[in-house]
C-alpha positions as CSV (number, residue, x, y, z in Angstrom):
1,X,6.8,9.4,-23.0
2,X,3.2,8.3,-23.1
3,X,0.6,10.1,-21.0
4,X,-3.1,9.7,-20.6
5,X,-6.0,10.8,-18.4
6,X,-9.2,9.0,-17.6
7,X,-12.2,10.0,-15.5
8,X,-13.7,13.3,-14.4
9,X,-11.9,16.4,-13.2
10,X,-14.2,16.5,-10.1
11,X,-16.7,14.2,-8.5
12,X,-20.2,15.2,-9.6
13,X,-18.9,17.1,-12.6
14,X,-19.2,16.1,-16.3
15,X,-15.8,17.8,-17.1
16,X,-13.3,15.2,-18.3
17,X,-9.9,15.1,-16.6
18,X,-6.9,16.0,-18.7
19,X,-3.2,15.4,-18.5
20,X,-2.8,19.0,-17.5
21,X,-5.0,18.7,-14.4
22,X,-3.2,18.7,-11.0
23,X,-4.4,16.3,-8.3
24,X,-3.2,16.2,-4.7
25,X,-1.8,12.8,-4.0
26,X,0.8,13.6,-1.3
27,X,0.6,11.6,1.9
28,X,-2.3,9.5,0.5
29,X,-0.2,6.4,0.0
30,X,-0.2,5.4,3.7
31,X,-4.0,5.6,4.1
32,X,-4.5,3.9,0.7
33,X,-2.1,1.1,1.6
34,X,-3.8,0.6,4.9
35,X,-7.3,0.6,3.2
36,X,-6.2,-2.0,0.6
37,X,-4.7,-4.2,3.3
38,X,-7.9,-4.0,5.3
39,X,-9.9,-5.0,2.2
40,X,-7.6,-8.1,1.8
41,X,-8.1,-8.9,5.5
42,X,-11.9,-8.5,5.1
43,X,-11.8,-10.8,2.1
44,X,-9.9,-13.4,4.1
45,X,-6.8,-13.3,1.8
46,X,-4.7,-11.9,4.7
47,X,-5.0,-11.6,8.4
48,X,-3.6,-8.8,10.6
49,X,-1.2,-11.5,11.9
50,X,0.0,-12.6,8.4
51,X,3.8,-12.6,8.4
52,X,6.1,-11.2,5.7
53,X,7.7,-14.6,5.1
54,X,4.3,-16.2,4.5
55,X,3.3,-13.5,2.0
56,X,6.7,-13.5,0.2
57,X,7.9,-17.1,0.5
58,X,10.2,-16.7,-2.5
59,X,12.1,-13.9,-0.6
60,X,12.0,-15.4,2.8
61,X,15.4,-17.1,2.5
62,X,17.1,-13.9,1.6
63,X,15.1,-11.8,4.0
64,X,16.7,-10.5,7.1
65,X,15.8,-13.0,9.9
66,X,14.3,-10.2,12.0
67,X,11.8,-9.3,9.3
68,X,10.4,-12.8,8.5
69,X,8.0,-12.8,11.5
70,X,6.9,-9.2,11.1
71,X,3.1,-9.0,10.8
72,X,0.9,-6.9,8.6
73,X,-0.4,-5.2,11.8
74,X,3.1,-4.3,12.9
75,X,4.0,-2.9,9.5
76,X,0.9,-0.7,9.3
77,X,1.4,0.5,12.9
78,X,5.1,1.3,12.3
79,X,6.1,-1.3,14.9
80,X,8.0,-3.7,12.7
81,X,11.5,-2.7,13.8
82,X,12.4,-1.5,10.4
83,X,15.2,1.0,10.9
84,X,14.7,4.6,9.8
85,X,16.8,5.8,6.8
86,X,17.9,9.4,6.7
């Protein structure tokens, strides 16, 4: 298994990060996903009303019909109607 580390252990430090360093990444994916989505909206590549079928046209035909019209805004607000899996 290949591993590597790049960057600094801490902001403002000159100590290099190592593969043994531990970084907290739990529960960051939701905010990071929302931030990246907002950046794409800001760049005009998406809108908050962009639908799944428009972004993934190659999957639209096999997508559940209820999900084709789900918007980016609905996904990020957890209002897309996607069922909870236990």
